[in-house]
C-alpha positions as CSV (number, residue, x, y, z in Angstrom):
1,M,132.4,103.3,159.9
2,I,130.3,100.3,159.2
3,M,130.9,97.9,162.1
4,E,130.7,94.2,161.6
5,R,128.4,92.1,163.9
6,P,129.8,88.8,165.1
7,F,128.8,86.2,162.5
8,T,127.6,82.7,163.6
9,T,129.1,80.2,161.2
10,Y,126.6,77.7,159.9
11,A,127.0,74.2,161.4
12,G,128.7,71.5,159.4
13,A,131.1,71.3,156.6
14,L,131.2,74.0,153.9
15,R,129.1,71.9,151.6
16,N,126.4,72.1,154.2
17,T,126.8,75.8,154.9
18,L,126.2,76.9,151.4
19,L,122.5,77.6,151.6
20,S,120.2,78.4,148.8
21,L,119.0,82.0,148.5
22,G,115.4,82.5,147.4
23,L,114.8,85.7,145.4
24,A,111.3,86.9,144.7
25,I,110.2,90.0,143.0
26,A,106.9,91.8,143.4
27,A,105.5,93.3,140.2
28,N,105.2,96.6,141.9
29,S,105.8,98.1,145.3
30,I,102.3,97.3,146.6
31,S,101.5,93.7,146.0
32,G,101.6,91.0,144.3
33,Q,102.3,88.1,142.4
34,D,105.8,87.0,143.1
35,I,108.1,85.5,140.5
36,R,110.1,82.8,142.2
37,L,113.7,83.2,141.3
38,G,115.6,81.0,143.7
39,V,115.8,77.2,144.0
40,P,118.2,75.0,146.0
41,T,121.3,73.9,144.2
42,G,124.4,71.9,145.0
43,L,128.1,72.4,144.4
44,T,130.7,70.5,142.5
45,V,133.8,69.5,144.3
46,E,135.8,72.1,142.3
47,Q,133.4,74.9,143.3
48,E,133.4,73.8,146.9
49,L,137.2,73.9,147.1
50,A,137.4,77.2,145.4
51,L,134.9,78.9,147.7
52,S,136.5,77.3,150.8
53,G,139.7,79.1,149.9
54,R,137.9,82.5,150.0
55,F,135.2,82.4,152.7
56,T,134.5,81.0,156.1
57,S,130.9,80.8,155.1
58,A,128.7,81.9,152.1
59,S,125.4,81.3,150.5
60,L,124.8,79.9,147.0
61,V,122.3,81.9,145.0
62,D,120.3,80.7,142.0
63,I,118.7,83.7,140.3
64,D,116.7,84.0,137.1
65,V,118.7,87.0,136.2
66,Q,117.0,87.6,132.9
67,A,113.6,87.9,134.6
68,L,115.0,90.3,137.1
69,H,116.7,92.4,134.4
70,V,113.6,92.6,132.3
71,L,111.5,93.8,135.3
72,V,113.8,96.6,136.5
73,S,114.7,97.8,133.0
74,T,111.1,98.1,131.7
75,H,109.6,99.8,134.7
76,D,110.8,103.2,135.9
77,R,109.8,103.0,139.5
78,T,110.8,101.7,142.9
79,H,111.0,97.9,142.9
80,V,110.5,95.6,145.8
81,V,112.8,92.6,145.9
82,D,112.6,89.9,148.6
83,L,116.0,88.5,149.2
84,R,116.0,85.2,151.2
85,I,119.3,83.9,152.5
86,G,118.5,80.5,154.0
87,P,115.4,79.9,156.2
88,A,116.4,82.3,159.0
89,R,117.2,85.5,157.1
90,E,115.1,87.5,154.7
91,L,115.6,91.0,153.4
92,R,113.0,93.1,151.6
93,L,114.8,95.6,149.4
94,E,113.4,98.7,147.9
95,I,115.5,99.7,144.9
96,E,115.4,102.3,142.1
97,Q,117.7,103.3,139.3
98,N,120.8,105.2,140.3
99,E,121.6,106.9,137.0
100,M,125.0,108.4,137.8
101,R,125.4,109.8,134.3
102,P,124.1,113.4,133.8
103,F,122.4,114.6,130.6
104,H,125.7,115.9,129.3
105,Y,127.5,112.6,129.8
106,M,129.7,111.4,126.9
107,A,131.4,108.1,126.1
108,E,134.2,107.8,123.6
109,E,136.7,105.3,122.4
110,T,140.0,105.6,120.5
111,G,140.8,102.8,118.1
112,P,142.8,102.4,114.8
113,N,140.5,104.9,113.1
114,G,140.8,107.6,115.8
115,R,138.4,108.8,118.5
116,V,134.6,108.2,118.1
117,Q,131.6,108.9,120.3
118,L,129.6,106.0,121.6
119,P,125.8,105.8,122.3
120,R,124.7,105.9,125.9
121,S,124.3,102.3,127.3
122,P,121.3,101.3,129.4
123,C,121.5,102.1,133.1
124,I,122.6,99.1,135.2
125,T,123.2,100.8,138.6
126,Y,120.6,100.7,141.3
127,R,120.4,102.0,144.9
128,G,118.0,101.8,147.7
129,R,117.5,100.4,151.2
130,V,116.1,97.6,153.3
131,A,112.4,98.2,153.8
132,G,111.7,99.9,157.1
133,K,115.4,100.5,157.8
134,P,116.4,104.0,156.6
135,E,120.0,103.7,157.8
136,S,120.5,100.6,155.5
137,I,122.3,100.8,152.1
138,V,121.6,98.8,149.0
139,R,123.9,99.1,145.9
140,L,123.1,96.6,143.1
141,N,124.2,96.4,139.5
142,I,121.7,94.5,137.4
143,E,122.7,93.3,133.9
144,A,121.2,90.8,131.6
145,D,123.5,88.0,132.7
146,C,124.5,88.8,136.3
147,V,123.8,90.8,139.5
148,W,126.4,92.2,141.7
149,G,126.7,94.7,144.6
150,Y,126.0,94.8,148.3
151,V,123.5,95.4,151.1
152,V,124.4,97.1,154.4
153,E,121.9,96.2,157.1
154,G,122.3,96.3,160.9
155,G,125.9,97.2,160.5
156,T,126.7,94.2,158.3
157,M,127.8,94.4,154.7
158,T,126.7,91.5,152.5
159,F,128.0,91.2,149.0
160,L,126.5,89.5,146.0
161,E,128.4,88.6,142.8
162,P,128.4,85.9,140.1
163,L,129.8,82.5,140.9
164,R,131.7,82.6,137.6
165,E,133.8,85.6,138.9
166,L,134.9,83.5,141.9
167,V,135.2,79.9,140.7
168,P,137.0,78.8,137.6
169,N,135.1,77.0,134.8
170,T,131.6,78.1,136.0
171,V,129.3,78.5,133.0
172,S,125.9,79.2,134.5
173,E,124.7,82.8,134.5
174,R,122.2,82.0,137.3
175,L,124.6,81.0,140.0
176,H,125.7,83.8,142.4
177,V,127.4,83.9,145.8
178,A,126.2,86.0,148.8
179,Y,128.8,86.6,151.5
180,R,129.3,89.0,154.3
181,A,132.4,91.1,154.5
182,S,133.3,89.3,157.7
183,D,133.0,86.0,155.9
184,L,136.0,86.8,153.6
185,L,139.1,85.1,154.8
186,P,141.5,88.0,155.8
187,R,143.6,88.5,152.8
188,D,145.8,91.3,151.5
189,I,144.8,92.2,147.9
190,G,147.9,94.3,147.3
191,S,149.4,97.6,148.3
192,C,149.2,101.3,147.5
193,G,152.6,102.8,147.1
194,A,151.7,106.2,148.5
195,A,151.4,108.9,146.0
196,P,154.4,110.9,145.0
197,L,154.5,114.7,144.3
198,A,151.9,115.2,147.0
199,E,152.0,118.9,147.7
200,Q,149.8,119.3,150.8
201,L,147.2,122.0,151.3
202,P,148.0,124.8,153.7
203,K,146.0,123.2,156.5
204,Q,146.4,121.1,159.7
205,L,145.2,117.6,159.5
206,D,144.3,115.4,162.4
207,K,146.4,112.3,161.8
208,G,145.8,110.7,165.1
209,G,142.9,109.2,167.0
210,P,141.2,105.9,166.8
211,A,139.0,104.6,164.1
212,G,135.3,104.7,164.8
213,V,131.9,105.4,163.4
214,A,132.3,108.6,161.4
215,K,130.0,110.4,159.1
216,A,130.1,113.9,157.6
217,G,127.6,116.6,158.4
218,N,124.6,117.6,156.4
219,D,126.4,119.1,153.5
220,C,125.3,117.7,150.2
221,R,128.1,117.2,147.7
222,K,128.7,116.0,144.2
223,L,131.9,114.8,142.5
224,E,132.2,114.9,138.8
225,V,134.2,111.8,137.7
226,A,135.9,111.1,134.4
227,T,137.2,107.5,133.7
228,E,139.9,106.1,131.4
229,S,140.5,102.5,130.5
230,D,143.6,101.2,128.7
231,W,143.9,98.6,126.0
232,E,144.5,95.7,128.4
233,F,141.2,96.5,130.2
234,Y,139.3,96.5,126.9
235,D,141.1,93.4,125.5
236,D,140.2,91.4,128.6
237,G,136.5,92.1,127.9
238,E,135.8,94.7,130.6
239,T,133.3,97.5,129.7
240,F,132.1,100.9,130.7
241,S,129.2,99.2,132.6
242,D,131.8,97.3,134.7
243,I,133.3,100.7,135.7
244,Q,129.8,102.2,136.4
245,G,129.0,99.3,138.6
246,N,132.2,99.6,140.5
247,L,131.6,103.4,141.0
248,N,128.1,102.6,142.1
249,M,129.5,100.5,145.0
250,V,132.2,103.1,145.8
251,E,129.6,105.9,145.8
252,G,127.6,104.0,148.5
253,I,130.6,104.4,150.8
254,Y,131.2,108.0,150.0
255,Y,127.5,108.9,150.3
256,S,127.1,107.2,153.7
257,Q,130.1,109.0,155.2
258,F,130.4,112.2,153.2
259,N,126.9,112.8,151.7
260,M,128.6,112.7,148.3
261,R,127.1,111.7,145.0
262,F,129.2,110.8,141.9
263,L,128.4,112.2,138.5
264,I,130.1,110.2,135.8
265,V,130.5,112.9,133.2
266,Y,132.9,111.3,130.8
267,Q,134.2,107.8,129.9
268,H,137.0,107.0,127.5
269,Q,138.5,103.6,126.5
270,W,141.3,102.5,124.2
271,T,140.5,99.8,121.7
272,T,143.9,99.7,120.1
273,S,147.2,98.5,121.6
274,S,148.7,101.8,120.6
275,D,147.5,103.6,123.7
276,P,149.8,106.1,125.5
277,Y,150.3,103.8,128.5
278,S,153.5,101.8,128.0
279,S,154.6,101.6,131.7
280,N,153.9,98.4,133.7
281,E,154.5,100.3,136.9
282,T,152.0,102.4,139.0
283,G,154.3,105.4,139.4
284,C,154.3,105.1,143.2
285,A,157.8,103.7,143.4
286,P,160.0,106.8,142.8
287,S,163.2,104.8,142.4
288,L,161.7,103.2,139.3
289,G,160.9,106.4,137.6
290,P,157.6,107.6,136.1
291,G,154.8,105.1,135.8
292,Q,151.3,104.9,134.5
293,L,150.0,107.5,136.9
294,T,152.4,110.1,135.3
295,E,151.5,108.9,131.8
296,F,147.8,109.3,132.6
297,R,148.1,112.8,134.0
298,D,150.3,114.0,131.2
299,H,148.1,112.6,128.4
300,W,144.9,113.8,129.8
301,S,146.2,117.2,130.7
302,A,147.2,117.6,127.1
303,N,144.2,116.0,125.3
304,F,141.2,116.2,127.6
305,D,141.3,119.7,129.1
306,H,137.9,120.4,127.5
307,I,136.2,117.8,129.8
308,R,135.0,119.5,133.0
309,R,135.6,117.1,135.9
310,D,136.8,116.9,139.4
311,I,138.7,113.6,139.5
312,N,140.2,111.3,136.9
313,V,140.2,107.5,137.5
314,L,142.1,105.0,135.3
315,Y,141.2,101.3,135.2
316,T,143.8,98.9,133.8
317,E,144.2,95.1,133.4
318,K,148.0,95.5,133.5
319,E,149.7,93.5,136.2
320,Y,151.9,96.2,137.8
321,T,155.5,95.1,138.4
322,D,156.5,97.6,141.1
323,A,156.5,95.5,144.2
324,S,153.0,94.6,145.3
325,N,151.4,97.9,144.2
326,I,148.0,97.7,142.6
327,G,147.1,101.3,142.7
328,C,148.5,104.8,142.9
329,A,147.3,108.4,143.3
330,Y,148.4,111.9,143.9
331,T,147.6,112.7,147.5
332,G,145.7,115.8,148.5
333,R,145.7,117.2,145.0
334,F,141.9,117.8,144.7
335,G,141.9,121.2,146.4
336,N,145.5,122.4,145.7
337,G,144.3,125.6,144.0
338,T,145.9,125.2,140.6
339,D,144.2,124.4,137.3
340,N,141.0,122.6,136.3
341,D,142.0,119.1,137.1
342,A,145.4,119.7,138.7
343,D,146.8,116.4,139.7
344,S,143.5,114.8,140.7
345,Y,144.5,111.4,139.2
346,C,144.5,107.8,140.3
347,V,145.2,104.5,138.6
348,N,143.7,101.1,139.6
349,E,144.5,97.6,138.7
350,W,141.2,95.7,137.8
351,I,142.0,92.7,140.0
352,D,139.8,89.9,138.6
353,D,141.9,86.8,138.3
354,V,139.4,84.1,139.0
355,F,142.1,81.8,140.2
356,N,143.3,84.3,142.8
357,P,141.2,84.0,146.0
358,S,141.9,87.7,146.9
359,H,140.1,89.0,143.8
360,S,136.5,90.0,144.0
361,A,134.0,92.8,143.5
362,A,134.6,93.7,147.2
363,G,138.4,94.0,146.6
364,R,137.9,96.3,143.6
365,M,135.5,98.5,145.6
366,V,138.1,98.9,148.4
367,L,140.9,99.7,145.9
368,V,139.1,102.4,144.0
369,A,137.6,103.9,147.2
370,H,141.2,104.0,148.6
371,E,142.8,105.7,145.6
372,M,140.0,108.2,145.3
373,G,140.4,108.9,149.0
374,H,144.1,109.8,148.4
375,V,143.1,112.4,145.8
376,L,140.5,113.8,148.2
377,G,143.2,114.3,150.9
378,A,143.4,111.1,152.9
379,S,146.9,109.7,153.7
380,H,147.6,106.1,154.7
381,D,146.0,105.1,158.0
382,D,148.0,102.1,159.2
383,A,147.2,102.9,162.8
384,N,143.6,101.8,162.2
385,C,144.1,98.5,160.4
386,S,143.0,95.9,162.9
387,G,139.5,94.4,163.1
388,A,137.2,96.2,160.6
389,A,140.2,97.8,158.9
390,S,140.1,101.3,157.5
391,I,139.9,101.6,153.7
392,M,143.0,103.8,153.9
393,C,145.4,101.1,155.2
394,S,148.4,101.0,152.9
395,T,148.0,97.2,152.5
396,L,144.5,96.8,151.2
397,N,142.3,94.2,152.7
398,T,138.9,92.9,151.5
399,N,137.5,93.2,155.0
400,A,137.7,97.0,154.9
401,T,134.3,98.6,154.3
402,A,134.6,102.2,155.6
403,F,136.9,105.1,156.3
404,S,138.1,105.6,159.8
405,G,137.5,108.7,161.8
406,T,141.1,109.9,161.0
407,S,140.5,109.5,157.3
408,V,137.1,111.2,157.5
409,T,138.7,114.2,159.2
410,Q,141.3,114.5,156.4
411,I,138.9,114.2,153.6
412,E,136.4,116.6,155.3
413,S,139.3,119.1,155.6
414,D,140.0,118.9,151.9
415,L,136.4,119.2,150.9
416,D,135.8,122.2,153.2
417,Y,138.9,123.9,151.7
418,V,137.6,123.4,148.1
419,S,134.1,124.6,149.1
420,T,135.4,128.0,150.4
421,E,137.8,128.7,147.5
422,E,137.0,129.8,143.9
423,N,137.3,126.1,143.0
424,D,139.4,126.7,139.8
425,G,136.7,125.8,137.4
426,R,135.5,122.8,139.2
427,T,131.9,122.0,140.0
428,S,130.5,123.2,143.3
429,I,131.3,120.4,145.7
430,R,129.4,121.5,148.7
431,Y,125.7,121.8,147.8
432,R,123.6,120.8,144.8
433,Y,120.0,120.9,143.9
434,Y,117.5,118.6,142.1
435,P,115.0,119.9,139.6
436,T,111.6,118.2,139.4
437,N,110.7,119.8,136.1
438,T,110.9,117.3,133.3
439,Q,110.6,119.7,130.4
440,N,113.7,121.8,131.2
441,P,116.2,119.7,133.1
442,I,118.8,122.1,134.6
443,I,122.1,120.8,135.9
444,A,123.9,123.6,137.7
445,P,124.4,124.9,141.2
446,F,122.7,128.1,142.2
447,A,123.9,131.1,144.2
448,G,123.2,134.7,145.0
449,T,119.9,136.4,145.7
450,T,118.3,139.6,144.3
451,T,114.8,141.0,143.8
452,G,113.1,140.3,140.5
453,N,110.5,138.3,138.6
454,E,112.6,135.8,136.8
455,L,114.7,132.8,137.4
456,V,118.0,133.1,135.7
457,V,120.0,130.0,134.9
458,D,123.6,129.8,133.5
459,A,123.6,130.6,129.8
460,A,124.9,127.1,129.1
461,H,121.5,125.8,130.2
462,S,118.1,127.5,130.1
463,L,116.5,131.0,130.8
464,L,113.1,130.7,132.4
465,F,110.7,133.6,133.0
466,G,107.7,133.6,135.2
467,A,106.2,134.8,138.5
468,G,108.6,135.1,141.4
469,T,110.5,137.4,143.6
470,L,114.1,136.1,143.4
471,T,116.9,135.8,140.8
472,Y,119.5,133.1,141.0
473,Q,122.6,132.8,138.9
474,A,124.8,129.7,138.6
475,T,128.3,130.2,139.9
476,D,131.0,128.1,141.4
477,T,131.8,130.3,144.4
478,A,128.6,130.8,146.5
479,F,126.0,128.5,147.7
480,L,122.4,128.4,149.0
481,R,121.6,126.3,152.0
482,P,119.5,123.1,151.5
483,G,115.8,123.5,151.8
484,F,115.1,126.4,149.4
485,H,112.2,126.1,147.0
486,A,111.3,128.4,144.0
487,I,108.3,128.4,141.6
488,A,108.5,130.0,138.2
489,Q,105.3,130.2,136.1
490,P,103.1,130.6,134.0
491,S,105.2,130.2,130.9
492,K,106.8,127.0,132.3
493,V,105.9,125.3,135.6
494,V,109.3,124.9,137.2
495,H,109.8,123.6,140.7
496,I,113.4,123.7,141.8
497,K,114.6,122.3,145.1
498,I,118.0,123.3,146.3
499,G,119.6,120.9,148.7
500,G,118.7,117.4,149.8
501,C,121.1,114.7,148.6
502,D,118.3,112.2,148.1
503,V,115.6,113.0,145.5
504,N,113.4,110.1,146.6
505,G,114.6,109.6,150.1
506,L,116.6,106.4,149.1
């Protein structure tokens, strides 16, 4: 769990505590000539009042977003960004693109004229670390008109998001707010109604014990994610990029605690009000009957069975009417040993009312991480909801930044079960590999060993011949341990590394 350090509130009134943040970018990772992207700026009375209702302290950020966006989108390398929050705190960030969409990614929308395929949008998701601090985490989403995400350094999570998302009537694209998770005024953002129909796995779960720092072992995992968004989400102006950015932030949590990477394999949106989601309830209040969760599962099971995925995540702009519920999921359904996607579904309200102090990028991150946690086997963890609350508290809180030890045990149990079974057509969740060959990208797990002089890849991908002593066939049921290397040549120089969650060590 990410533990929050005590935060010393800046002296004076809030107007005086909102410091300017200087942001400078080096043209490459070695030198150079910095582009100054931060200048002091003041607040209007309206902005000051709005922020004082959300934070105990925060920093106002003036960023030349367009210059930053041009830099990172035109250079495929690691970038060095100097982030200065006031005179006493400066962070040097090393970031690179975190392209979560594999080569077979597909985006589609259904409108008045039916379903159509969409072109791949530019990558906006970045990951990295604070220079010299390998245990730190950086997750940023950089678009042409805004930057949002977080930095975890020294046990403290600091968020960055556009001021216009937090303060009504803000026009400027340059103004952003930096705040620590501990700076957020404790506030419930809504509840999870606890998923119905939760047929539990045949296993014993440790539901007791205190929360604490918890991280999985060295297993390297991937999770194939498919997303759905309804008419209300589209009509309110949200996009696939918003979802990708949200999942980039959520993945940072899952990677730090479970060594898990997300692959966004498919995204679908509805651009017509005639979508199949008529319910305004989550589906987590059994007395009210089926809700959007049931509608989502039934529609996708009938119409999207051809999409190979592990988990299904729906984003909505509906305001759910069943109590205070803002999300719902089928608990423990990921490894229940049935069909391709079983009941691996969750629904999430995109909480973004600028007039509501509880709504922020941090809140949306907590919500989606929570509902995905249910699908992966975690139950509500109300015993660990004080202080740096667990993500799995039934009443979600923006101060939650990690899973407790109890939740980690439950999710690990589910993942271990899936890893030892035939996996019912799912991707291999336990280990993955990264190819360094750019001519023939191969996206498949490998397993099995024999003697031979060829490297065999699943027929859906490539067949490579060359010098060697081993044959490897892609399957879903057996795994090679991290650290294996194979060379196939001379027809194609192919260097395949199996294992290692981080290609570039970030």
